PDBQT receptor file of N, H, CA, C and O in Angstrom, charges set to zero:
ATOM      1  N   UNK A   1      -2.728  16.922 -17.352  1.00  0.00    +0.000 N 
ATOM      2  CA  UNK A   1      -2.048  16.248 -16.126  1.00  0.00    +0.000 C 
ATOM      3  C   UNK A   1      -1.488  17.465 -15.351  1.00  0.00    +0.000 C 
ATOM      4  O   UNK A   1      -0.823  18.371 -15.854  1.00  0.00    +0.000 OA
ATOM      5  N   UNK A   2      -1.824  17.364 -14.162  1.00  0.00    +0.000 N 
ATOM      6  H   UNK A   2      -2.364  16.628 -13.754  1.00  0.00    +0.000 HD
ATOM      7  CA  UNK A   2      -1.412  18.378 -13.237  1.00  0.00    +0.000 C 
ATOM      8  C   UNK A   2      -0.716  17.534 -11.820  1.00  0.00    +0.000 C 
ATOM      9  O   UNK A   2      -1.176  16.555 -11.233  1.00  0.00    +0.000 OA
ATOM     10  N   UNK A   3       0.396  18.216 -11.569  1.00  0.00    +0.000 N 
ATOM     11  H   UNK A   3       0.770  19.011 -12.046  1.00  0.00    +0.000 HD
ATOM     12  CA  UNK A   3       1.109  17.669 -10.367  1.00  0.00    +0.000 C 
ATOM     13  C   UNK A   3       0.763  18.467  -9.304  1.00  0.00    +0.000 C 
ATOM     14  O   UNK A   3       0.723  19.670  -9.563  1.00  0.00    +0.000 OA
ATOM     15  N   UNK A   4       0.477  18.102  -8.068  1.00  0.00    +0.000 N 
ATOM     16  H   UNK A   4       0.510  17.125  -7.858  1.00  0.00    +0.000 HD
ATOM     17  CA  UNK A   4       0.124  18.939  -7.024  1.00  0.00    +0.000 C 
ATOM     18  C   UNK A   4       0.569  18.448  -5.582  1.00  0.00    +0.000 C 
ATOM     19  O   UNK A   4       0.644  17.243  -5.343  1.00  0.00    +0.000 OA
ATOM     20  N   UNK A   5       0.849  19.367  -4.671  1.00  0.00    +0.000 N 
ATOM     21  H   UNK A   5       0.788  20.346  -4.865  1.00  0.00    +0.000 HD
ATOM     22  CA  UNK A   5       1.015  19.015  -3.367  1.00  0.00    +0.000 C 
ATOM     23  C   UNK A   5      -0.408  18.876  -2.864  1.00  0.00    +0.000 C 
ATOM     24  O   UNK A   5      -1.418  19.071  -3.539  1.00  0.00    +0.000 OA
ATOM     25  N   UNK A   6      -0.344  18.408  -1.219  1.00  0.00    +0.000 N 
ATOM     26  H   UNK A   6       0.477  18.249  -0.670  1.00  0.00    +0.000 HD
ATOM     27  CA  UNK A   6      -1.666  18.254  -0.790  1.00  0.00    +0.000 C 
ATOM     28  C   UNK A   6      -2.296  19.656  -0.551  1.00  0.00    +0.000 C 
ATOM     29  O   UNK A   6      -3.513  19.796  -0.669  1.00  0.00    +0.000 OA
ATOM     30  N   UNK A   7      -1.512  20.664  -0.227  1.00  0.00    +0.000 N 
ATOM     31  H   UNK A   7      -0.524  20.551  -0.131  1.00  0.00    +0.000 HD
ATOM     32  CA  UNK A   7      -2.178  22.021   0.050  1.00  0.00    +0.000 C 
ATOM     33  C   UNK A   7      -2.858  22.526  -1.250  1.00  0.00    +0.000 C 
ATOM     34  O   UNK A   7      -3.736  23.380  -1.133  1.00  0.00    +0.000 OA
ATOM     35  N   UNK A   8      -2.555  22.112  -2.354  1.00  0.00    +0.000 N 
ATOM     36  H   UNK A   8      -1.841  21.418  -2.449  1.00  0.00    +0.000 HD
ATOM     37  CA  UNK A   8      -3.205  22.679  -3.731  1.00  0.00    +0.000 C 
ATOM     38  C   UNK A   8      -4.034  21.702  -4.451  1.00  0.00    +0.000 C 
ATOM     39  O   UNK A   8      -4.511  22.024  -5.539  1.00  0.00    +0.000 OA
ATOM     40  N   UNK A   9      -4.255  20.531  -3.945  1.00  0.00    +0.000 N 
ATOM     41  H   UNK A   9      -3.868  20.269  -3.061  1.00  0.00    +0.000 HD
ATOM     42  CA  UNK A   9      -5.067  19.327  -4.465  1.00  0.00    +0.000 C 
ATOM     43  C   UNK A   9      -6.569  20.069  -4.951  1.00  0.00    +0.000 C 
ATOM     44  O   UNK A   9      -7.090  19.857  -6.046  1.00  0.00    +0.000 OA
ATOM     45  N   UNK A  10      -6.997  20.758  -4.147  1.00  0.00    +0.000 N 
ATOM     46  H   UNK A  10      -6.573  20.930  -3.257  1.00  0.00    +0.000 HD
ATOM     47  CA  UNK A  10      -8.443  21.082  -4.383  1.00  0.00    +0.000 C 
ATOM     48  C   UNK A  10      -8.376  22.094  -5.932  1.00  0.00    +0.000 C 
ATOM     49  O   UNK A  10      -9.245  22.057  -6.803  1.00  0.00    +0.000 OA
ATOM     50  N   UNK A  11      -7.242  22.873  -5.967  1.00  0.00    +0.000 N 
ATOM     51  H   UNK A  11      -6.536  22.903  -5.260  1.00  0.00    +0.000 HD
ATOM     52  CA  UNK A  11      -7.216  23.764  -6.999  1.00  0.00    +0.000 C 
ATOM     53  C   UNK A  11      -6.822  22.827  -8.313  1.00  0.00    +0.000 C 
ATOM     54  O   UNK A  11      -7.390  23.001  -9.391  1.00  0.00    +0.000 OA
ATOM     55  N   UNK A  12      -5.998  22.017  -8.161  1.00  0.00    +0.000 N 
ATOM     56  H   UNK A  12      -5.537  21.876  -7.285  1.00  0.00    +0.000 HD
ATOM     57  CA  UNK A  12      -5.610  21.143  -9.236  1.00  0.00    +0.000 C 
ATOM     58  C   UNK A  12      -6.782  20.283  -9.910  1.00  0.00    +0.000 C 
ATOM     59  O   UNK A  12      -6.899  20.124 -11.125  1.00  0.00    +0.000 OA
ATOM     60  N   UNK A  13      -7.729  19.694  -8.818  1.00  0.00    +0.000 N 
ATOM     61  H   UNK A  13      -7.635  19.824  -7.831  1.00  0.00    +0.000 HD
ATOM     62  CA  UNK A  13      -8.866  19.049  -9.294  1.00  0.00    +0.000 C 
ATOM     63  C   UNK A  13      -9.729  19.886  -9.950  1.00  0.00    +0.000 C 
ATOM     64  O   UNK A  13     -10.212  19.466 -11.001  1.00  0.00    +0.000 OA
ATOM     65  N   UNK A  14     -10.098  21.225  -9.475  1.00  0.00    +0.000 N 
ATOM     66  H   UNK A  14      -9.706  21.566  -8.621  1.00  0.00    +0.000 HD
ATOM     67  CA  UNK A  14     -10.961  22.214 -10.194  1.00  0.00    +0.000 C 
ATOM     68  C   UNK A  14     -10.503  22.542 -11.456  1.00  0.00    +0.000 C 
ATOM     69  O   UNK A  14     -11.341  22.680 -12.347  1.00  0.00    +0.000 OA
ATOM     70  N   UNK A  15      -9.122  22.718 -11.741  1.00  0.00    +0.000 N 
ATOM     71  H   UNK A  15      -8.441  22.605 -11.017  1.00  0.00    +0.000 HD
ATOM     72  CA  UNK A  15      -8.549  23.157 -12.735  1.00  0.00    +0.000 C 
ATOM     73  C   UNK A  15      -8.863  21.999 -14.009  1.00  0.00    +0.000 C 
ATOM     74  O   UNK A  15      -9.279  22.316 -15.124  1.00  0.00    +0.000 OA
ATOM     75  N   UNK A  16      -8.575  20.664 -13.580  1.00  0.00    +0.000 N 
ATOM     76  H   UNK A  16      -8.237  20.407 -12.675  1.00  0.00    +0.000 HD
ATOM     77  CA  UNK A  16      -8.672  19.757 -14.710  1.00  0.00    +0.000 C 
ATOM     78  C   UNK A  16     -10.197  19.639 -14.933  1.00  0.00    +0.000 C 
ATOM     79  O   UNK A  16     -10.549  19.472 -16.100  1.00  0.00    +0.000 OA
ATOM     80  N   UNK A  17     -11.059  19.696 -14.072  1.00  0.00    +0.000 N 
ATOM     81  H   UNK A  17     -10.772  19.832 -13.123  1.00  0.00    +0.000 HD
ATOM     82  CA  UNK A  17     -12.569  19.777 -14.425  1.00  0.00    +0.000 C 
ATOM     83  C   UNK A  17     -12.924  20.925 -15.283  1.00  0.00    +0.000 C 
ATOM     84  O   UNK A  17     -13.550  20.702 -16.319  1.00  0.00    +0.000 OA
ATOM     85  N   UNK A  18     -12.600  22.100 -14.970  1.00  0.00    +0.000 N 
ATOM     86  H   UNK A  18     -12.092  22.281 -14.128  1.00  0.00    +0.000 HD
ATOM     87  CA  UNK A  18     -12.739  23.229 -15.690  1.00  0.00    +0.000 C 
ATOM     88  C   UNK A  18     -12.230  23.171 -17.324  1.00  0.00    +0.000 C 
ATOM     89  O   UNK A  18     -12.887  23.543 -18.297  1.00  0.00    +0.000 OA
ATOM     90  N   UNK A  19     -10.897  22.607 -17.317  1.00  0.00    +0.000 N 
ATOM     91  H   UNK A  19     -10.364  22.305 -16.527  1.00  0.00    +0.000 HD
ATOM     92  CA  UNK A  19     -10.278  22.267 -18.642  1.00  0.00    +0.000 C 
ATOM     93  C   UNK A  19     -10.941  21.270 -19.441  1.00  0.00    +0.000 C 
ATOM     94  O   UNK A  19     -11.090  21.415 -20.654  1.00  0.00    +0.000 OA
ATOM     95  N   UNK A  20     -11.352  20.241 -18.790  1.00  0.00    +0.000 N 
ATOM     96  H   UNK A  20     -11.231  20.123 -17.805  1.00  0.00    +0.000 HD
ATOM     97  CA  UNK A  20     -11.847  19.107 -19.576  1.00  0.00    +0.000 C 
ATOM     98  C   UNK A  20     -13.260  18.868 -19.437  1.00  0.00    +0.000 C 
ATOM     99  O   UNK A  20     -13.815  18.187 -20.300  1.00  0.00    +0.000 OA
ATOM    100  N   UNK A  21     -13.851  19.285 -18.568  1.00  0.00    +0.000 N 
ATOM    101  H   UNK A  21     -13.400  19.837 -17.868  1.00  0.00    +0.000 HD
ATOM    102  CA  UNK A  21     -15.364  19.115 -18.406  1.00  0.00    +0.000 C 
ATOM    103  C   UNK A  21     -15.845  17.844 -17.809  1.00  0.00    +0.000 C 
ATOM    104  O   UNK A  21     -17.036  17.582 -17.639  1.00  0.00    +0.000 OA
ATOM    105  N   UNK A  22     -14.719  16.966 -17.460  1.00  0.00    +0.000 N 
ATOM    106  H   UNK A  22     -13.752  17.179 -17.599  1.00  0.00    +0.000 HD
ATOM    107  CA  UNK A  22     -14.927  15.541 -16.976  1.00  0.00    +0.000 C 
ATOM    108  C   UNK A  22     -14.453  15.356 -15.518  1.00  0.00    +0.000 C 
ATOM    109  O   UNK A  22     -13.788  16.237 -14.974  1.00  0.00    +0.000 OA
ATOM    110  N   UNK A  23     -14.770  14.285 -14.924  1.00  0.00    +0.000 N 
ATOM    111  H   UNK A  23     -15.310  13.569 -15.367  1.00  0.00    +0.000 HD
ATOM    112  CA  UNK A  23     -14.125  14.109 -13.621  1.00  0.00    +0.000 C 
ATOM    113  C   UNK A  23     -12.909  13.615 -13.725  1.00  0.00    +0.000 C 
ATOM    114  O   UNK A  23     -12.617  12.740 -14.540  1.00  0.00    +0.000 OA
ATOM    115  N   UNK A  24     -11.964  14.224 -12.769  1.00  0.00    +0.000 N 
ATOM    116  H   UNK A  24     -12.201  14.935 -12.107  1.00  0.00    +0.000 HD
ATOM    117  CA  UNK A  24     -10.497  13.956 -13.018  1.00  0.00    +0.000 C 
ATOM    118  C   UNK A  24     -10.254  12.675 -12.283  1.00  0.00    +0.000 C 
ATOM    119  O   UNK A  24     -11.127  12.210 -11.551  1.00  0.00    +0.000 OA
ATOM    120  N   UNK A  25      -9.021  12.052 -12.464  1.00  0.00    +0.000 N 
ATOM    121  H   UNK A  25      -8.312  12.430 -13.059  1.00  0.00    +0.000 HD
ATOM    122  CA  UNK A  25      -8.313  10.824 -11.996  1.00  0.00    +0.000 C 
ATOM    123  C   UNK A  25      -7.355  11.192 -10.935  1.00  0.00    +0.000 C 
ATOM    124  O   UNK A  25      -6.375  11.850 -11.285  1.00  0.00    +0.000 OA
ATOM    125  N   UNK A  26      -7.482  10.873  -9.711  1.00  0.00    +0.000 N 
ATOM    126  H   UNK A  26      -8.278  10.338  -9.427  1.00  0.00    +0.000 HD
ATOM    127  CA  UNK A  26      -6.387  11.209  -8.660  1.00  0.00    +0.000 C 
ATOM    128  C   UNK A  26      -5.542  10.172  -8.355  1.00  0.00    +0.000 C 
ATOM    129  O   UNK A  26      -6.008   9.084  -8.016  1.00  0.00    +0.000 OA
ATOM    130  N   UNK A  27      -4.282  10.378  -8.434  1.00  0.00    +0.000 N 
ATOM    131  H   UNK A  27      -3.903  11.261  -8.709  1.00  0.00    +0.000 HD
ATOM    132  CA  UNK A  27      -3.256   9.203  -8.089  1.00  0.00    +0.000 C 
ATOM    133  C   UNK A  27      -2.233   9.754  -7.300  1.00  0.00    +0.000 C 
ATOM    134  O   UNK A  27      -1.770  10.855  -7.598  1.00  0.00    +0.000 OA
ATOM    135  N   UNK A  28      -1.751   9.011  -6.158  1.00  0.00    +0.000 N 
ATOM    136  H   UNK A  28      -2.127   8.117  -5.916  1.00  0.00    +0.000 HD
ATOM    137  CA  UNK A  28      -0.716   9.449  -5.455  1.00  0.00    +0.000 C 
ATOM    138  C   UNK A  28       0.721   8.915  -6.159  1.00  0.00    +0.000 C 
ATOM    139  O   UNK A  28       0.926   7.811  -6.662  1.00  0.00    +0.000 OA
ATOM    140  N   UNK A  29       1.476   9.843  -6.057  1.00  0.00    +0.000 N 
ATOM    141  H   UNK A  29       1.308  10.741  -5.649  1.00  0.00    +0.000 HD
ATOM    142  CA  UNK A  29       2.918   9.503  -6.564  1.00  0.00    +0.000 C 
ATOM    143  C   UNK A  29       3.579   8.718  -5.598  1.00  0.00    +0.000 C 
ATOM    144  O   UNK A  29       3.632   9.131  -4.440  1.00  0.00    +0.000 OA
ATOM    145  N   UNK A  30       4.110   7.599  -5.927  1.00  0.00    +0.000 N 
ATOM    146  H   UNK A  30       4.067   7.264  -6.868  1.00  0.00    +0.000 HD
ATOM    147  CA  UNK A  30       4.839   6.691  -5.438  1.00  0.00    +0.000 C 
ATOM    148  C   UNK A  30       6.292   7.355  -5.076  1.00  0.00    +0.000 C 
ATOM    149  O   UNK A  30       6.867   7.825  -6.058  1.00  0.00    +0.000 OA
ATOM    150  N   UNK A  31       6.841   7.445  -4.074  1.00  0.00    +0.000 N 
ATOM    151  H   UNK A  31       6.374   7.063  -3.276  1.00  0.00    +0.000 HD
ATOM    152  CA  UNK A  31       8.209   8.081  -3.732  1.00  0.00    +0.000 C 
ATOM    153  C   UNK A  31       9.203   7.351  -4.521  1.00  0.00    +0.000 C 
ATOM    154  O   UNK A  31      10.170   8.024  -4.877  1.00  0.00    +0.000 OA
ATOM    155  N   UNK A  32       9.175   6.053  -4.889  1.00  0.00    +0.000 N 
ATOM    156  H   UNK A  32       8.389   5.507  -4.599  1.00  0.00    +0.000 HD
ATOM    157  CA  UNK A  32      10.261   5.474  -5.544  1.00  0.00    +0.000 C 
ATOM    158  C   UNK A  32      10.335   5.923  -6.826  1.00  0.00    +0.000 C 
ATOM    159  O   UNK A  32      11.429   5.861  -7.386  1.00  0.00    +0.000 OA
ATOM    160  N   UNK A  33       9.277   6.417  -7.476  1.00  0.00    +0.000 N 
ATOM    161  H   UNK A  33       8.388   6.468  -7.021  1.00  0.00    +0.000 HD
ATOM    162  CA  UNK A  33       9.316   6.730  -8.962  1.00  0.00    +0.000 C 
ATOM    163  C   UNK A  33       9.303   8.342  -8.929  1.00  0.00    +0.000 C 
ATOM    164  O   UNK A  33       9.048   8.944  -9.973  1.00  0.00    +0.000 OA
ATOM    165  N   UNK A  34       9.532   8.931  -7.936  1.00  0.00    +0.000 N 
ATOM    166  H   UNK A  34       9.739   8.442  -7.088  1.00  0.00    +0.000 HD
ATOM    167  CA  UNK A  34       9.536  10.390  -7.852  1.00  0.00    +0.000 C 
ATOM    168  C   UNK A  34      10.911  10.900  -8.295  1.00  0.00    +0.000 C 
ATOM    169  O   UNK A  34      12.001  10.657  -7.777  1.00  0.00    +0.000 OA
ATOM    170  N   UNK A  35      10.600  11.748  -9.485  1.00  0.00    +0.000 N 
ATOM    171  H   UNK A  35       9.714  11.946  -9.906  1.00  0.00    +0.000 HD
ATOM    172  CA  UNK A  35      11.857  12.300 -10.050  1.00  0.00    +0.000 C 
ATOM    173  C   UNK A  35      12.087  13.754  -9.670  1.00  0.00    +0.000 C 
ATOM    174  O   UNK A  35      12.363  14.579 -10.541  1.00  0.00    +0.000 OA
ATOM    175  N   UNK A  36      11.981  14.078  -8.416  1.00  0.00    +0.000 N 
ATOM    176  H   UNK A  36      11.757  13.408  -7.709  1.00  0.00    +0.000 HD
ATOM    177  CA  UNK A  36      11.887  15.613  -8.012  1.00  0.00    +0.000 C 
ATOM    178  C   UNK A  36      10.896  16.477  -8.649  1.00  0.00    +0.000 C 
ATOM    179  O   UNK A  36      11.131  17.638  -8.987  1.00  0.00    +0.000 OA
ATOM    180  N   UNK A  37       9.606  15.781  -8.827  1.00  0.00    +0.000 N 
ATOM    181  H   UNK A  37       9.415  14.838  -8.553  1.00  0.00    +0.000 HD
ATOM    182  CA  UNK A  37       8.626  16.488  -9.375  1.00  0.00    +0.000 C 
ATOM    183  C   UNK A  37       8.036  17.385  -8.331  1.00  0.00    +0.000 C 
ATOM    184  O   UNK A  37       7.700  16.950  -7.229  1.00  0.00    +0.000 OA
ATOM    185  N   UNK A  38       7.890  18.863  -8.745  1.00  0.00    +0.000 N 
ATOM    186  H   UNK A  38       8.163  19.217  -9.640  1.00  0.00    +0.000 HD
ATOM    187  CA  UNK A  38       7.227  19.570  -7.924  1.00  0.00    +0.000 C 
ATOM    188  C   UNK A  38       5.816  20.045  -8.283  1.00  0.00    +0.000 C 
ATOM    189  O   UNK A  38       5.452  20.012  -9.459  1.00  0.00    +0.000 OA
ATOM    190  N   UNK A  39       4.991  20.494  -7.290  1.00  0.00    +0.000 N 
ATOM    191  H   UNK A  39       5.286  20.521  -6.335  1.00  0.00    +0.000 HD
ATOM    192  CA  UNK A  39       3.738  21.147  -7.290  1.00  0.00    +0.000 C 
ATOM    193  C   UNK A  39       3.661  22.211  -8.523  1.00  0.00    +0.000 C 
ATOM    194  O   UNK A  39       4.565  23.043  -8.607  1.00  0.00    +0.000 OA
ATOM    195  N   UNK A  40       2.796  22.208  -9.308  1.00  0.00    +0.000 N 
ATOM    196  H   UNK A  40       2.062  21.532  -9.240  1.00  0.00    +0.000 HD
ATOM    197  CA  UNK A  40       2.599  23.307 -10.271  1.00  0.00    +0.000 C 
ATOM    198  C   UNK A  40       2.128  24.558  -9.830  1.00  0.00    +0.000 C 
ATOM    199  O   UNK A  40       2.117  25.518 -10.601  1.00  0.00    +0.000 OA
ATOM    200  N   UNK A  41       1.646  24.662  -8.394  1.00  0.00    +0.000 N 
ATOM    201  H   UNK A  41       1.655  23.882  -7.768  1.00  0.00    +0.000 HD
ATOM    202  CA  UNK A  41       1.012  25.863  -7.752  1.00  0.00    +0.000 C 
ATOM    203  C   UNK A  41       2.065  26.420  -6.961  1.00  0.00    +0.000 C 
ATOM    204  O   UNK A  41       1.964  27.623  -6.718  1.00  0.00    +0.000 OA
ATOM    205  N   UNK A  42       3.196  25.716  -6.443  1.00  0.00    +0.000 N 
ATOM    206  H   UNK A  42       3.278  24.739  -6.641  1.00  0.00    +0.000 HD
ATOM    207  CA  UNK A  42       4.223  26.087  -5.578  1.00  0.00    +0.000 C 
ATOM    208  C   UNK A  42       5.395  25.345  -5.803  1.00  0.00    +0.000 C 
ATOM    209  O   UNK A  42       5.399  24.592  -6.776  1.00  0.00    +0.000 OA
ATOM    210  N   UNK A  43       6.382  25.414  -5.092  1.00  0.00    +0.000 N 
ATOM    211  H   UNK A  43       6.379  26.026  -4.301  1.00  0.00    +0.000 HD
ATOM    212  CA  UNK A  43       7.594  24.558  -5.467  1.00  0.00    +0.000 C 
ATOM    213  C   UNK A  43       7.633  23.440  -4.462  1.00  0.00    +0.000 C 
ATOM    214  O   UNK A  43       8.716  22.856  -4.406  1.00  0.00    +0.000 OA
ATOM    215  N   UNK A  44       6.676  23.011  -3.650  1.00  0.00    +0.000 N 
ATOM    216  H   UNK A  44       5.796  23.485  -3.696  1.00  0.00    +0.000 HD
ATOM    217  CA  UNK A  44       6.894  21.917  -2.767  1.00  0.00    +0.000 C 
ATOM    218  C   UNK A  44       6.815  20.643  -3.472  1.00  0.00    +0.000 C 
ATOM    219  O   UNK A  44       6.398  20.664  -4.630  1.00  0.00    +0.000 OA
ATOM    220  N   UNK A  45       7.155  19.543  -2.942  1.00  0.00    +0.000 N 
ATOM    221  H   UNK A  45       7.494  19.526  -2.001  1.00  0.00    +0.000 HD
ATOM    222  CA  UNK A  45       7.233  18.246  -3.717  1.00  0.00    +0.000 C 
ATOM    223  C   UNK A  45       5.679  17.855  -4.034  1.00  0.00    +0.000 C 
ATOM    224  O   UNK A  45       4.838  17.898  -3.137  1.00  0.00    +0.000 OA
ATOM    225  N   UNK A  46       5.383  17.503  -5.251  1.00  0.00    +0.000 N 
ATOM    226  H   UNK A  46       6.066  17.468  -5.980  1.00  0.00    +0.000 HD
ATOM    227  CA  UNK A  46       4.167  16.911  -5.637  1.00  0.00    +0.000 C 
ATOM    228  C   UNK A  46       3.953  15.647  -4.858  1.00  0.00    +0.000 C 
ATOM    229  O   UNK A  46       4.899  14.887  -4.649  1.00  0.00    +0.000 OA
ATOM    230  N   UNK A  47       2.666  15.379  -4.394  1.00  0.00    +0.000 N 
ATOM    231  H   UNK A  47       1.898  15.996  -4.564  1.00  0.00    +0.000 HD
ATOM    232  CA  UNK A  47       2.167  14.129  -3.821  1.00  0.00    +0.000 C 
ATOM    233  C   UNK A  47       1.269  13.402  -4.793  1.00  0.00    +0.000 C 
ATOM    234  O   UNK A  47       1.336  12.183  -4.944  1.00  0.00    +0.000 OA
ATOM    235  N   UNK A  48       0.330  14.271  -5.524  1.00  0.00    +0.000 N 
ATOM    236  H   UNK A  48       0.276  15.262  -5.401  1.00  0.00    +0.000 HD
ATOM    237  CA  UNK A  48      -0.574  13.673  -6.557  1.00  0.00    +0.000 C 
ATOM    238  C   UNK A  48      -0.516  14.046  -8.002  1.00  0.00    +0.000 C 
ATOM    239  O   UNK A  48      -0.049  15.154  -8.264  1.00  0.00    +0.000 OA
ATOM    240  N   UNK A  49      -0.906  13.313  -8.936  1.00  0.00    +0.000 N 
ATOM    241  H   UNK A  49      -1.286  12.412  -8.723  1.00  0.00    +0.000 HD
ATOM    242  CA  UNK A  49      -0.999  13.561 -10.201  1.00  0.00    +0.000 C 
ATOM    243  C   UNK A  49      -2.425  13.459 -10.517  1.00  0.00    +0.000 C 
ATOM    244  O   UNK A  49      -3.023  12.385 -10.448  1.00  0.00    +0.000 OA
ATOM    245  N   UNK A  50      -3.066  14.731 -10.916  1.00  0.00    +0.000 N 
ATOM    246  H   UNK A  50      -2.581  15.604 -10.971  1.00  0.00    +0.000 HD
ATOM    247  CA  UNK A  50      -4.329  14.781 -11.405  1.00  0.00    +0.000 C 
ATOM    248  C   UNK A  50      -4.401  14.796 -12.755  1.00  0.00    +0.000 C 
ATOM    249  O   UNK A  50      -3.659  15.568 -13.362  1.00  0.00    +0.000 OA
ATOM    250  N   UNK A  51      -5.337  13.918 -13.494  1.00  0.00    +0.000 N 
ATOM    251  H   UNK A  51      -5.940  13.291 -13.001  1.00  0.00    +0.000 HD
ATOM    252  CA  UNK A  51      -5.373  13.916 -15.059  1.00  0.00    +0.000 C 
ATOM    253  C   UNK A  51      -6.831  13.369 -15.195  1.00  0.00    +0.000 C 
ATOM    254  O   UNK A  51      -7.530  12.951 -14.272  1.00  0.00    +0.000 OA
ATOM    255  N   UNK A  52      -7.147  13.448 -16.470  1.00  0.00    +0.000 N 
ATOM    256  H   UNK A  52      -6.579  13.787 -17.220  1.00  0.00    +0.000 HD
ATOM    257  CA  UNK A  52      -8.487  13.194 -16.995  1.00  0.00    +0.000 C 
ATOM    258  C   UNK A  52      -8.247  11.908 -17.581  1.00  0.00    +0.000 C 
ATOM    259  O   UNK A  52      -7.120  11.417 -17.642  1.00  0.00    +0.000 OA
ATOM    260  N   UNK A  53      -9.433  11.274 -18.074  1.00  0.00    +0.000 N 
ATOM    261  H   UNK A  53     -10.349  11.673 -18.024  1.00  0.00    +0.000 HD
ATOM    262  CA  UNK A  53      -9.387   9.950 -18.681  1.00  0.00    +0.000 C 
ATOM    263  C   UNK A  53      -8.908  10.006 -20.066  1.00  0.00    +0.000 C 
ATOM    264  O   UNK A  53      -8.652   8.926 -20.598  1.00  0.00    +0.000 OA
ATOM    265  N   UNK A  54      -8.735  11.152 -20.782  1.00  0.00    +0.000 N 
ATOM    266  H   UNK A  54      -8.944  12.030 -20.350  1.00  0.00    +0.000 HD
ATOM    267  CA  UNK A  54      -8.195  11.315 -21.877  1.00  0.00    +0.000 C 
ATOM    268  C   UNK A  54      -6.689  11.585 -22.182  1.00  0.00    +0.000 C 
ATOM    269  O   UNK A  54      -6.138  11.691 -23.278  1.00  0.00    +0.000 OA
ATOM    270  N   UNK A  55      -6.097  11.682 -20.751  1.00  0.00    +0.000 N 
ATOM    271  H   UNK A  55      -6.545  11.596 -19.861  1.00  0.00    +0.000 HD
ATOM    272  CA  UNK A  55      -4.649  11.876 -20.820  1.00  0.00    +0.000 C 
ATOM    273  C   UNK A  55      -3.849  10.904 -21.304  1.00  0.00    +0.000 C 
ATOM    274  O   UNK A  55      -4.196   9.728 -21.199  1.00  0.00    +0.000 OA
ATOM    275  N   UNK A  56      -2.693  11.252 -21.889  1.00  0.00    +0.000 N 
ATOM    276  H   UNK A  56      -2.411  12.207 -21.974  1.00  0.00    +0.000 HD
ATOM    277  CA  UNK A  56      -1.728  10.194 -22.365  1.00  0.00    +0.000 C 
ATOM    278  C   UNK A  56      -1.001   9.312 -21.336  1.00  0.00    +0.000 C 
ATOM    279  O   UNK A  56      -0.432   8.252 -21.597  1.00  0.00    +0.000 OA
ATOM    280  N   UNK A  57      -1.115   9.990 -19.939  1.00  0.00    +0.000 N 
ATOM    281  H   UNK A  57      -1.577  10.851 -19.727  1.00  0.00    +0.000 HD
ATOM    282  CA  UNK A  57      -0.534   9.182 -18.958  1.00  0.00    +0.000 C 
ATOM    283  C   UNK A  57      -1.480   8.031 -18.510  1.00  0.00    +0.000 C 
ATOM    284  O   UNK A  57      -2.696   8.221 -18.518  1.00  0.00    +0.000 OA
ATOM    285  N   UNK A  58      -1.001   6.955 -18.156  1.00  0.00    +0.000 N 
ATOM    286  H   UNK A  58      -0.013   6.800 -18.150  1.00  0.00    +0.000 HD
ATOM    287  CA  UNK A  58      -1.799   5.935 -17.867  1.00  0.00    +0.000 C 
ATOM    288  C   UNK A  58      -1.607   6.159 -16.146  1.00  0.00    +0.000 C 
ATOM    289  O   UNK A  58      -0.516   6.092 -15.579  1.00  0.00    +0.000 OA
ATOM    290  N   UNK A  59      -2.733   6.398 -15.563  1.00  0.00    +0.000 N 
ATOM    291  H   UNK A  59      -3.619   6.453 -16.024  1.00  0.00    +0.000 HD
ATOM    292  CA  UNK A  59      -2.639   6.619 -14.186  1.00  0.00    +0.000 C 
ATOM    293  C   UNK A  59      -2.728   5.275 -13.383  1.00  0.00    +0.000 C 
ATOM    294  O   UNK A  59      -3.279   4.332 -13.950  1.00  0.00    +0.000 OA
ATOM    295  N   UNK A  60      -2.329   5.134 -12.351  1.00  0.00    +0.000 N 
ATOM    296  H   UNK A  60      -1.882   5.900 -11.890  1.00  0.00    +0.000 HD
ATOM    297  CA  UNK A  60      -2.568   4.093 -11.399  1.00  0.00    +0.000 C 
ATOM    298  C   UNK A  60      -1.605   2.870 -11.623  1.00  0.00    +0.000 C 
ATOM    299  O   UNK A  60      -1.749   1.773 -11.084  1.00  0.00    +0.000 OA
ATOM    300  N   UNK A  61      -0.561   3.229 -12.533  1.00  0.00    +0.000 N 
ATOM    301  H   UNK A  61      -0.444   4.120 -12.971  1.00  0.00    +0.000 HD
ATOM    302  CA  UNK A  61       0.337   2.221 -12.630  1.00  0.00    +0.000 C 
ATOM    303  C   UNK A  61       1.762   2.661 -12.278  1.00  0.00    +0.000 C 
ATOM    304  O   UNK A  61       2.687   1.851 -12.321  1.00  0.00    +0.000 OA
TER     305      UNK A  61
């Protein structure tokens, strides 16, 4: 699972595919549930969560 800002979303998608070999799931972070999560490539606020289908995180909920 990777947290990403809009600027780095392409890198996050590529990293998940490279790591898992499977298509990633991309979900937008709801601002109400945002806990000051930052992008893993910079320190800007994360807008997206990129995960694979085998992640422990349930995306879309």
